[in-house]
Backbone as XML, in Angstrom:
<?xml version="1.0"?>
<chain id="A" units="angstrom">
  <residue number="1" name="UNK">
    <atom name="N" x="27.060" y="-39.702" z="-6.629"/>
    <atom name="CA" x="25.729" y="-39.810" z="-7.146"/>
    <atom name="C" x="25.948" y="-39.331" z="-8.770"/>
  </residue>
  <residue number="2" name="UNK">
    <atom name="N" x="26.567" y="-38.146" z="-8.763"/>
    <atom name="CA" x="26.648" y="-37.610" z="-10.030"/>
    <atom name="C" x="27.575" y="-38.496" z="-11.068"/>
  </residue>
  <residue number="3" name="UNK">
    <atom name="N" x="28.617" y="-39.122" z="-10.607"/>
    <atom name="CA" x="29.414" y="-39.980" z="-11.349"/>
    <atom name="C" x="28.472" y="-41.272" z="-12.032"/>
  </residue>
  <residue number="4" name="UNK">
    <atom name="N" x="27.612" y="-41.674" z="-11.132"/>
    <atom name="CA" x="26.667" y="-42.717" z="-11.635"/>
    <atom name="C" x="25.812" y="-42.266" z="-12.748"/>
  </residue>
  <residue number="5" name="UNK">
    <atom name="N" x="25.240" y="-40.987" z="-12.602"/>
    <atom name="CA" x="24.335" y="-40.425" z="-13.610"/>
    <atom name="C" x="25.139" y="-39.972" z="-14.811"/>
  </residue>
  <residue number="6" name="UNK">
    <atom name="N" x="26.419" y="-39.754" z="-14.663"/>
    <atom name="CA" x="27.153" y="-39.400" z="-15.968"/>
    <atom name="C" x="27.287" y="-40.879" z="-16.611"/>
  </residue>
  <residue number="7" name="UNK">
    <atom name="N" x="27.747" y="-41.812" z="-15.887"/>
    <atom name="CA" x="27.819" y="-43.240" z="-16.457"/>
    <atom name="C" x="26.606" y="-43.691" z="-17.227"/>
  </residue>
  <residue number="8" name="UNK">
    <atom name="N" x="25.567" y="-43.433" z="-16.522"/>
    <atom name="CA" x="24.231" y="-43.880" z="-17.111"/>
    <atom name="C" x="23.970" y="-43.021" z="-18.394"/>
  </residue>
  <residue number="9" name="UNK">
    <atom name="N" x="24.271" y="-41.703" z="-18.423"/>
    <atom name="CA" x="24.125" y="-40.754" z="-19.545"/>
    <atom name="C" x="24.973" y="-41.279" z="-20.725"/>
  </residue>
  <residue number="10" name="UNK">
    <atom name="N" x="26.110" y="-41.683" z="-20.493"/>
    <atom name="CA" x="27.303" y="-42.144" z="-21.438"/>
    <atom name="C" x="26.706" y="-43.348" z="-22.094"/>
  </residue>
  <residue number="11" name="UNK">
    <atom name="N" x="26.305" y="-44.450" z="-21.092"/>
    <atom name="CA" x="25.707" y="-45.690" z="-21.700"/>
    <atom name="C" x="24.436" y="-45.597" z="-22.508"/>
  </residue>
  <residue number="12" name="UNK">
    <atom name="N" x="23.538" y="-44.563" z="-21.979"/>
    <atom name="CA" x="22.409" y="-44.311" z="-22.847"/>
    <atom name="C" x="22.616" y="-43.669" z="-24.142"/>
  </residue>
  <residue number="13" name="UNK">
    <atom name="N" x="23.500" y="-42.896" z="-24.234"/>
    <atom name="CA" x="24.032" y="-42.208" z="-25.515"/>
    <atom name="C" x="24.691" y="-43.304" z="-26.338"/>
  </residue>
  <residue number="14" name="UNK">
    <atom name="N" x="25.483" y="-44.249" z="-25.795"/>
    <atom name="CA" x="26.111" y="-45.381" z="-26.669"/>
    <atom name="C" x="24.871" y="-46.246" z="-27.232"/>
  </residue>
  <residue number="15" name="UNK">
    <atom name="N" x="24.192" y="-46.535" z="-26.377"/>
    <atom name="CA" x="23.065" y="-47.513" z="-26.627"/>
    <atom name="C" x="21.914" y="-46.871" z="-27.702"/>
  </residue>
  <residue number="16" name="UNK">
    <atom name="N" x="21.804" y="-45.676" z="-27.670"/>
    <atom name="CA" x="21.058" y="-44.657" z="-28.767"/>
    <atom name="C" x="21.780" y="-44.794" z="-29.980"/>
  </residue>
  <residue number="17" name="UNK">
    <atom name="N" x="22.984" y="-44.488" z="-30.065"/>
    <atom name="CA" x="23.734" y="-44.662" z="-31.278"/>
    <atom name="C" x="23.809" y="-45.893" z="-31.962"/>
  </residue>
  <residue number="18" name="UNK">
    <atom name="N" x="24.094" y="-47.051" z="-31.135"/>
    <atom name="CA" x="24.039" y="-48.247" z="-31.720"/>
    <atom name="C" x="22.595" y="-48.648" z="-32.229"/>
  </residue>
  <residue number="19" name="UNK">
    <atom name="N" x="21.399" y="-48.202" z="-31.555"/>
    <atom name="CA" x="20.083" y="-48.292" z="-31.991"/>
    <atom name="C" x="19.935" y="-47.731" z="-33.415"/>
  </residue>
  <residue number="20" name="UNK">
    <atom name="N" x="20.470" y="-46.650" z="-33.595"/>
    <atom name="CA" x="20.209" y="-45.945" z="-34.766"/>
    <atom name="C" x="21.079" y="-46.539" z="-35.932"/>
  </residue>
  <residue number="21" name="UNK">
    <atom name="N" x="22.174" y="-46.917" z="-35.719"/>
    <atom name="CA" x="22.917" y="-47.786" z="-36.719"/>
    <atom name="C" x="22.168" y="-49.012" z="-37.014"/>
  </residue>
  <residue number="22" name="UNK">
    <atom name="N" x="21.583" y="-49.556" z="-36.124"/>
    <atom name="CA" x="20.744" y="-50.767" z="-36.365"/>
    <atom name="C" x="19.383" y="-50.478" z="-37.242"/>
  </residue>
  <residue number="23" name="UNK">
    <atom name="N" x="18.695" y="-49.508" z="-36.642"/>
    <atom name="CA" x="17.456" y="-49.152" z="-37.134"/>
    <atom name="C" x="17.528" y="-48.712" z="-38.763"/>
  </residue>
  <residue number="24" name="UNK">
    <atom name="N" x="18.547" y="-47.747" z="-38.833"/>
    <atom name="CA" x="18.672" y="-47.343" z="-40.319"/>
    <atom name="C" x="19.578" y="-48.066" z="-41.145"/>
  </residue>
  <residue number="25" name="UNK">
    <atom name="N" x="20.147" y="-49.208" z="-40.727"/>
    <atom name="CA" x="20.893" y="-50.087" z="-41.463"/>
    <atom name="C" x="22.179" y="-49.414" z="-42.021"/>
  </residue>
  <residue number="26" name="UNK">
    <atom name="N" x="22.858" y="-48.557" z="-41.197"/>
    <atom name="CA" x="23.845" y="-47.742" z="-41.621"/>
    <atom name="C" x="25.239" y="-48.474" z="-41.794"/>
  </residue>
  <residue number="27" name="UNK">
    <atom name="N" x="25.382" y="-49.712" z="-41.193"/>
    <atom name="CA" x="26.371" y="-50.444" z="-41.411"/>
    <atom name="C" x="26.562" y="-50.930" z="-42.777"/>
  </residue>
  <residue number="28" name="UNK">
    <atom name="N" x="25.526" y="-51.390" z="-43.354"/>
    <atom name="CA" x="25.553" y="-52.150" z="-44.595"/>
    <atom name="C" x="25.415" y="-51.036" z="-45.782"/>
  </residue>
  <residue number="29" name="UNK">
    <atom name="N" x="24.897" y="-49.758" z="-45.449"/>
    <atom name="CA" x="25.077" y="-48.612" z="-46.356"/>
    <atom name="C" x="26.393" y="-48.117" z="-46.555"/>
  </residue>
  <residue number="30" name="UNK">
    <atom name="N" x="27.223" y="-48.151" z="-45.360"/>
    <atom name="CA" x="28.540" y="-47.747" z="-45.538"/>
    <atom name="C" x="29.470" y="-49.080" z="-46.331"/>
  </residue>
  <residue number="31" name="UNK">
    <atom name="N" x="29.001" y="-50.286" z="-45.954"/>
    <atom name="CA" x="29.575" y="-51.243" z="-46.771"/>
    <atom name="C" x="29.409" y="-51.176" z="-48.043"/>
  </residue>
  <residue number="32" name="UNK">
    <atom name="N" x="28.101" y="-50.913" z="-48.675"/>
    <atom name="CA" x="27.836" y="-51.076" z="-50.108"/>
    <atom name="C" x="28.380" y="-49.682" z="-50.710"/>
  </residue>
  <residue number="33" name="UNK">
    <atom name="N" x="28.572" y="-48.533" z="-50.103"/>
    <atom name="CA" x="29.070" y="-47.289" z="-50.851"/>
    <atom name="C" x="30.486" y="-47.252" z="-50.748"/>
  </residue>
  <residue number="34" name="UNK">
    <atom name="N" x="31.197" y="-47.599" z="-49.644"/>
    <atom name="CA" x="32.526" y="-47.510" z="-49.452"/>
    <atom name="C" x="33.457" y="-48.752" z="-49.778"/>
  </residue>
  <residue number="35" name="UNK">
    <atom name="N" x="33.046" y="-49.651" z="-48.975"/>
    <atom name="CA" x="33.975" y="-50.992" z="-48.918"/>
    <atom name="C" x="33.916" y="-51.832" z="-50.292"/>
  </residue>
  <residue number="36" name="UNK">
    <atom name="N" x="32.644" y="-52.044" z="-50.706"/>
    <atom name="CA" x="32.445" y="-52.955" z="-51.864"/>
    <atom name="C" x="33.106" y="-52.452" z="-53.085"/>
  </residue>
  <residue number="37" name="UNK">
    <atom name="N" x="32.954" y="-51.008" z="-53.501"/>
    <atom name="CA" x="33.670" y="-50.655" z="-54.712"/>
    <atom name="C" x="35.231" y="-50.806" z="-54.661"/>
  </residue>
  <residue number="38" name="UNK">
    <atom name="N" x="35.805" y="-50.530" z="-53.455"/>
    <atom name="CA" x="36.980" y="-50.760" z="-53.439"/>
    <atom name="C" x="37.478" y="-52.115" z="-53.508"/>
  </residue>
  <residue number="39" name="UNK">
    <atom name="N" x="36.765" y="-53.169" z="-53.018"/>
    <atom name="CA" x="37.010" y="-54.595" z="-53.078"/>
    <atom name="C" x="36.890" y="-55.083" z="-54.524"/>
  </residue>
  <residue number="40" name="UNK">
    <atom name="N" x="35.825" y="-54.443" z="-55.424"/>
    <atom name="CA" x="35.599" y="-54.863" z="-56.660"/>
    <atom name="C" x="36.753" y="-54.399" z="-57.492"/>
  </residue>
  <residue number="41" name="UNK">
    <atom name="N" x="37.285" y="-53.218" z="-57.378"/>
    <atom name="CA" x="38.450" y="-52.728" z="-58.078"/>
    <atom name="C" x="39.542" y="-53.565" z="-57.688"/>
  </residue>
  <residue number="42" name="UNK">
    <atom name="N" x="39.801" y="-54.042" z="-56.513"/>
    <atom name="CA" x="41.012" y="-54.734" z="-56.194"/>
    <atom name="C" x="40.797" y="-56.289" z="-56.759"/>
  </residue>
  <residue number="43" name="UNK">
    <atom name="N" x="39.764" y="-56.899" z="-56.720"/>
    <atom name="CA" x="39.493" y="-58.305" z="-57.010"/>
    <atom name="C" x="39.371" y="-58.438" z="-58.544"/>
  </residue>
  <residue number="44" name="UNK">
    <atom name="N" x="38.942" y="-57.247" z="-59.321"/>
    <atom name="CA" x="38.796" y="-57.290" z="-60.706"/>
    <atom name="C" x="40.180" y="-57.248" z="-61.410"/>
  </residue>
  <residue number="45" name="UNK">
    <atom name="N" x="41.224" y="-56.617" z="-60.704"/>
    <atom name="CA" x="42.650" y="-56.815" z="-61.312"/>
    <atom name="C" x="43.218" y="-58.185" z="-61.041"/>
  </residue>
  <residue number="46" name="UNK">
    <atom name="N" x="42.901" y="-58.970" z="-60.099"/>
    <atom name="CA" x="43.478" y="-60.134" z="-59.768"/>
    <atom name="C" x="43.311" y="-61.226" z="-61.066"/>
  </residue>
  <residue number="47" name="UNK">
    <atom name="N" x="44.335" y="-61.974" z="-61.440"/>
    <atom name="CA" x="44.150" y="-63.055" z="-62.288"/>
    <atom name="C" x="43.508" y="-64.174" z="-61.563"/>
  </residue>
  <residue number="48" name="UNK">
    <atom name="N" x="42.772" y="-64.995" z="-62.415"/>
    <atom name="CA" x="42.168" y="-66.211" z="-61.986"/>
    <atom name="C" x="43.079" y="-67.199" z="-61.473"/>
  </residue>
  <residue number="49" name="UNK">
    <atom name="N" x="43.048" y="-67.752" z="-60.354"/>
    <atom name="CA" x="43.964" y="-68.770" z="-59.721"/>
    <atom name="C" x="43.878" y="-70.135" z="-60.337"/>
  </residue>
  <residue number="50" name="UNK">
    <atom name="N" x="42.719" y="-70.615" z="-60.806"/>
    <atom name="CA" x="42.613" y="-71.704" z="-61.559"/>
    <atom name="C" x="41.483" y="-71.848" z="-62.601"/>
  </residue>
  <residue number="51" name="UNK">
    <atom name="N" x="41.619" y="-72.740" z="-63.629"/>
    <atom name="CA" x="40.686" y="-72.687" z="-64.604"/>
    <atom name="C" x="39.591" y="-73.708" z="-64.306"/>
  </residue>
  <residue number="52" name="UNK">
    <atom name="N" x="38.314" y="-73.196" z="-64.469"/>
    <atom name="CA" x="37.185" y="-74.119" z="-64.075"/>
    <atom name="C" x="36.713" y="-74.800" z="-65.228"/>
  </residue>
</chain>
């Protein structure tokens, strides 16, 4: 019985964490503050592949 309660507690904690990420939009805040500046630096250095 204690194992089942521990499993439910872990699942509840995981679900609560995922809900917090969704509710506060933390994934896109991370993307905007960390990933996009890195990608901007990388792609600004690239030469255009074709002339439009």
